[in-house]
C-alpha positions as CSV (number, residue, x, y, z in Angstrom):
1,M,-34.6,-34.2,-51.5
2,S,-33.8,-37.8,-50.7
3,G,-34.4,-41.1,-52.4
4,G,-32.5,-40.6,-55.6
5,P,-31.1,-37.9,-58.0
6,G,-32.9,-34.6,-58.5
7,G,-33.5,-31.4,-56.7
8,P,-34.3,-27.8,-57.9
9,G,-30.8,-27.4,-59.3
10,G,-30.6,-30.8,-61.0
11,V,-31.2,-31.7,-64.6
12,L,-32.7,-34.9,-66.0
13,V,-31.3,-35.7,-69.5
14,L,-33.4,-38.2,-71.5
15,G,-32.1,-39.6,-74.8
16,E,-29.4,-41.6,-76.5
17,A,-25.8,-42.5,-75.7
18,L,-24.2,-44.1,-78.7
19,I,-20.8,-44.5,-80.5
20,D,-19.6,-42.0,-83.1
21,L,-17.3,-43.4,-85.7
22,V,-15.2,-40.3,-86.6
23,P,-12.5,-39.9,-89.2
24,V,-8.8,-40.1,-88.2
25,P,-7.1,-37.1,-89.8
26,S,-3.8,-38.9,-90.5
27,E,-5.6,-42.0,-91.9
28,P,-8.4,-41.1,-94.4
29,E,-9.9,-44.6,-94.5
30,A,-9.8,-45.2,-90.7
31,R,-12.5,-44.3,-88.2
32,R,-12.1,-43.9,-84.4
33,A,-14.8,-45.0,-82.0
34,Q,-15.8,-42.2,-79.8
35,P,-18.7,-42.1,-77.2
36,G,-21.3,-39.7,-78.3
37,G,-25.0,-39.0,-78.8
38,A,-26.3,-35.5,-78.3
39,P,-28.1,-36.1,-74.9
40,A,-25.1,-38.0,-73.5
41,N,-22.8,-35.2,-74.6
42,V,-25.1,-32.7,-72.9
43,A,-25.1,-34.8,-69.7
44,V,-21.3,-35.0,-69.6
45,G,-21.0,-31.3,-70.3
46,L,-23.4,-30.4,-67.5
47,A,-21.5,-32.6,-65.1
48,R,-18.1,-31.1,-66.1
49,L,-19.7,-27.6,-65.6
50,G,-20.6,-28.6,-62.0
51,T,-24.3,-29.2,-62.5
52,S,-26.1,-32.1,-60.9
53,V,-27.3,-34.3,-63.7
54,A,-28.9,-37.7,-64.2
55,F,-28.8,-39.5,-67.5
56,A,-31.9,-41.6,-68.3
57,G,-31.0,-43.4,-71.5
58,A,-30.1,-47.0,-72.1
59,L,-26.8,-48.9,-72.1
60,G,-26.2,-52.2,-73.9
61,G,-24.1,-55.2,-73.1
62,D,-21.1,-54.7,-75.4
63,G,-17.7,-53.1,-75.1
64,F,-18.9,-49.9,-76.6
65,A,-21.5,-49.6,-73.8
66,R,-18.8,-50.0,-71.2
67,S,-16.8,-47.2,-72.8
68,I,-19.9,-45.0,-72.7
69,E,-20.6,-45.8,-69.1
70,R,-17.0,-45.1,-68.1
71,R,-17.3,-41.7,-69.8
72,L,-20.6,-40.8,-68.1
73,A,-19.7,-42.0,-64.7
74,G,-16.2,-40.6,-64.9
75,A,-17.6,-37.1,-65.5
76,G,-19.9,-37.4,-62.5
77,V,-23.2,-38.2,-64.2
78,D,-25.8,-40.1,-62.1
79,L,-26.8,-43.3,-63.9
80,S,-29.3,-44.7,-61.5
81,L,-32.2,-44.0,-63.9
82,C,-30.4,-45.5,-66.9
83,A,-31.9,-48.7,-68.4
84,R,-29.7,-51.7,-69.2
85,S,-29.9,-54.3,-71.9
86,E,-27.7,-57.1,-73.4
87,L,-28.3,-55.7,-76.9
88,P,-25.5,-53.9,-78.8
89,T,-24.9,-50.1,-78.9
90,A,-26.1,-47.9,-81.8
91,L,-23.5,-46.5,-84.1
92,A,-23.3,-43.1,-85.9
93,V,-20.8,-42.8,-88.7
94,A,-19.6,-39.2,-88.9
95,D,-19.2,-37.7,-92.4
96,P,-17.6,-34.2,-92.0
97,G,-18.1,-31.7,-94.9
98,E,-17.6,-28.1,-95.7
99,T,-21.0,-27.1,-94.2
100,G,-20.8,-29.3,-91.1
101,T,-20.9,-32.9,-90.1
102,G,-23.4,-35.4,-91.4
103,Y,-24.2,-38.8,-90.0
104,H,-25.2,-42.3,-91.2
105,F,-26.8,-44.4,-88.5
106,H,-27.0,-48.0,-87.5
107,L,-29.8,-48.0,-85.0
108,H,-32.1,-51.0,-85.2
109,D,-32.1,-53.9,-82.8
110,T,-29.8,-51.9,-80.4
111,A,-30.1,-51.2,-76.7
112,T,-29.8,-47.5,-77.2
113,F,-33.4,-46.6,-77.7
114,R,-35.0,-49.1,-75.3
115,F,-35.7,-47.1,-72.2
116,P,-38.9,-46.4,-70.3
117,D,-40.6,-43.0,-70.0
118,R,-39.6,-41.0,-66.9
119,A,-42.8,-38.9,-66.5
120,A,-43.0,-39.9,-62.8
121,D,-39.5,-38.6,-62.2
122,A,-39.7,-35.3,-64.2
123,G,-41.0,-33.2,-61.3
124,R,-38.0,-34.2,-59.1
125,F,-35.7,-32.1,-61.3
126,G,-35.4,-28.4,-61.8
127,A,-35.1,-28.9,-65.6
128,V,-35.6,-31.8,-68.0
129,Y,-33.7,-31.9,-71.3
130,V,-35.0,-33.9,-74.3
131,G,-34.0,-34.1,-77.9
132,G,-31.7,-35.9,-80.3
133,L,-32.4,-39.1,-82.2
134,A,-34.4,-40.6,-79.3
135,A,-37.1,-38.1,-79.9
136,V,-37.8,-39.7,-83.3
137,V,-36.6,-43.3,-83.1
138,E,-39.0,-45.9,-81.5
139,P,-39.5,-47.2,-78.9
140,A,-37.7,-44.2,-77.3
141,A,-39.8,-41.6,-79.0
142,Q,-42.9,-42.5,-77.0
143,A,-40.9,-42.3,-73.8
144,V,-39.5,-38.9,-74.7
145,A,-42.9,-37.5,-75.6
146,S,-44.5,-38.7,-72.4
147,T,-41.6,-37.5,-70.2
148,A,-41.7,-34.1,-72.0
149,R,-45.4,-33.6,-71.3
150,A,-44.8,-34.3,-67.6
151,A,-41.8,-32.0,-67.5
152,A,-43.9,-29.2,-69.1
153,R,-46.3,-29.4,-66.2
154,H,-44.0,-30.0,-63.3
155,S,-40.5,-28.7,-64.3
156,L,-38.6,-26.6,-66.8
157,L,-38.8,-28.4,-70.2
158,V,-35.8,-27.7,-72.4
159,V,-35.9,-29.0,-76.0
160,D,-33.1,-29.3,-78.6
161,P,-34.7,-30.7,-81.8
162,N,-31.2,-31.4,-83.2
163,V,-32.7,-32.6,-86.6
164,R,-30.9,-35.6,-88.2
165,E,-31.5,-36.8,-91.7
166,D,-30.8,-40.4,-92.6
167,R,-32.4,-43.3,-94.7
168,T,-33.3,-45.0,-91.4
169,I,-35.5,-42.1,-90.2
170,D,-38.8,-41.1,-91.8
171,P,-38.3,-37.4,-92.4
172,R,-42.0,-36.4,-92.4
173,R,-42.8,-38.2,-89.2
174,G,-39.6,-37.2,-87.5
175,L,-40.0,-33.5,-88.2
176,G,-43.6,-33.8,-87.0
177,L,-42.5,-35.4,-83.7
178,L,-39.9,-32.7,-83.2
179,R,-42.4,-29.9,-83.8
180,D,-44.7,-31.5,-81.3
181,L,-41.9,-31.7,-78.8
182,C,-41.2,-28.0,-79.1
183,A,-44.8,-27.0,-78.6
184,P,-44.9,-27.5,-74.7
185,A,-41.3,-26.5,-74.2
186,H,-40.3,-23.6,-71.9
187,V,-36.9,-23.3,-73.6
188,V,-36.0,-24.2,-77.2
189,K,-32.5,-24.2,-78.4
190,A,-32.0,-24.9,-82.1
191,S,-29.5,-24.2,-84.9
192,D,-30.6,-22.1,-87.9
193,E,-30.3,-25.3,-90.0
194,D,-32.7,-27.1,-87.6
195,L,-35.2,-24.3,-87.8
196,L,-35.1,-24.3,-91.6
197,R,-35.8,-28.0,-91.7
198,L,-38.6,-27.8,-89.1
199,W,-40.3,-24.7,-90.7
200,P,-39.0,-24.5,-94.3
201,D,-41.6,-21.9,-95.3
202,R,-40.1,-19.1,-93.1
203,D,-36.8,-17.6,-92.1
204,P,-35.2,-19.0,-88.9
205,D,-35.4,-15.6,-87.2
206,E,-39.1,-15.5,-87.8
207,S,-39.5,-19.0,-86.4
208,C,-37.7,-18.0,-83.3
209,R,-39.8,-14.9,-82.9
210,R,-43.0,-16.9,-83.2
211,L,-41.9,-19.5,-80.7
212,A,-40.8,-16.8,-78.2
213,A,-44.1,-14.9,-78.7
214,E,-45.9,-18.0,-77.4
215,G,-44.1,-17.7,-74.1
216,R,-40.7,-19.3,-74.5
217,L,-37.1,-18.6,-74.2
218,V,-35.6,-19.4,-77.6
219,V,-31.9,-19.7,-78.4
220,M,-30.8,-19.9,-82.0
221,T,-27.2,-20.9,-82.8
222,R,-25.5,-20.0,-86.2
223,G,-22.1,-21.7,-85.9
224,A,-19.3,-19.3,-86.5
225,R,-21.8,-16.4,-86.8
226,G,-22.7,-16.6,-83.1
227,S,-26.1,-17.0,-81.3
228,T,-29.2,-15.1,-80.6
229,G,-31.7,-15.2,-77.7
230,Y,-35.4,-14.4,-77.9
231,T,-38.0,-13.8,-75.2
232,P,-41.6,-12.7,-75.4
233,G,-42.1,-9.0,-76.1
234,A,-38.4,-8.0,-76.1
235,P,-35.8,-7.4,-78.9
236,P,-33.5,-10.4,-79.7
237,V,-30.1,-10.4,-78.1
238,S,-27.1,-11.6,-80.2
239,V,-23.6,-12.6,-79.2
240,P,-20.7,-13.4,-81.6
241,A,-19.0,-16.7,-81.6
242,V,-15.7,-16.9,-79.7
243,P,-12.9,-16.5,-82.2
244,V,-10.8,-19.7,-82.1
245,D,-8.8,-22.0,-84.4
246,V,-11.3,-24.8,-85.1
247,V,-10.0,-28.3,-84.9
248,N,-13.3,-30.2,-84.7
249,T,-17.0,-29.2,-84.8
250,I,-18.5,-32.5,-83.5
251,G,-20.2,-31.9,-80.1
252,A,-20.0,-28.1,-80.3
253,G,-23.8,-27.6,-80.3
254,D,-24.2,-30.1,-77.4
255,A,-21.5,-28.2,-75.4
256,F,-23.4,-24.9,-76.1
257,M,-26.6,-26.6,-74.9
258,A,-24.9,-27.8,-71.8
259,G,-23.6,-24.2,-71.2
260,V,-27.2,-22.8,-71.5
261,L,-28.6,-25.4,-69.2
262,A,-25.8,-25.0,-66.6
263,W,-26.3,-21.2,-66.6
264,L,-30.1,-21.6,-66.2
265,A,-29.7,-24.1,-63.4
266,R,-27.5,-21.7,-61.5
267,A,-29.5,-18.5,-62.3
268,G,-33.0,-19.7,-62.0
269,G,-35.4,-21.3,-59.5
270,R,-38.7,-23.2,-59.7
271,E,-40.8,-20.0,-60.1
272,R,-42.9,-20.3,-63.3
273,G,-41.9,-18.0,-66.1
274,W,-38.6,-16.7,-64.8
275,E,-36.7,-18.0,-67.8
276,R,-39.0,-16.0,-70.2
277,A,-38.4,-12.8,-68.3
278,L,-34.6,-12.6,-68.4
279,S,-33.2,-9.2,-69.0
280,P,-31.2,-8.5,-72.2
281,G,-28.1,-8.3,-70.0
282,R,-28.7,-11.7,-68.5
283,I,-29.4,-13.2,-71.9
284,E,-26.1,-11.8,-73.2
285,H,-24.3,-13.3,-70.2
286,M,-25.9,-16.7,-70.7
287,L,-25.1,-16.7,-74.5
288,T,-21.5,-15.6,-73.8
289,F,-21.0,-18.4,-71.2
290,A,-22.5,-21.0,-73.6
291,S,-20.3,-19.8,-76.5
292,Q,-17.2,-20.1,-74.4
293,V,-18.1,-23.6,-73.4
294,A,-18.7,-24.5,-77.1
295,A,-15.3,-22.9,-78.0
296,S,-13.6,-25.2,-75.5
297,V,-14.8,-28.2,-77.6
298,V,-14.0,-27.0,-81.1
299,T,-10.3,-26.3,-80.3
300,Q,-9.7,-30.0,-79.6
301,T,-10.4,-33.4,-81.1
302,G,-12.8,-34.7,-78.4
303,T,-16.2,-33.5,-77.2
304,E,-15.4,-32.8,-73.6
305,P,-16.1,-29.2,-72.7
306,S,-14.5,-27.2,-69.9
307,A,-15.9,-24.3,-67.8
308,P,-14.8,-20.8,-68.9
309,A,-12.2,-19.2,-66.6
310,H,-14.4,-16.0,-66.7
311,V,-17.2,-14.6,-68.7
């Protein structure tokens, strides 16, 4: 293909690139500014795993945006579809706890969520990833929904609902938008916590089985308890987490998502339905690969994954 990024093996990532303010272990009152945002982390992870990827978010006009751009471009992410603005960059204040990391967001009047829909571009890529805050924060949410609908028709739509709770986000509306986003998806990756928030009246395993029965590949992550893959009409396949000394959990789920997408980009094609017909052995291979990618993040202080030496 010519005329821009894309191709059967390429991935379009649509969503936010922002700044995480994370605790400094040696200084309890200090916070370190670190480029983040689930979609941006996924884009960087894909590039570092050797997958052709274009990021279609938005970058602002401040120093934080320049740091984000250096990170994305330095990893090899194509930014030709990225919108630009003179507005500042959104901030996410990380609040690690015993059960994981929570966030408090500063989102309004920022450049981060001001990007157009990319429905016209979706068919030029083998896969389109959507999720994160951009799926529920306007004006980005409308662009994400429109692009997702086009990707479901013309590409492989991959959704990570990545539920976030904060006073700036209407929980009822946000959960509704994420459920709507999962409906047309070919692949859904979600944590057990995400699934409980989206469908609180049933067990996460049951939610995955229902989603898969409707014709999807579904991947559920359970932190230190590993991951499970579901396909229509086949028993679930589970893989344990890689045993490591955990230094940091920020970005682990995004690294896992990048591992799944990179594996699918290498293993699949454009034939409809191939991702739902994966054999148990191939699902195990995919989950093992993604788990090793995630393990490369949790053993360090940053969010940059590396490719496994072997699977």
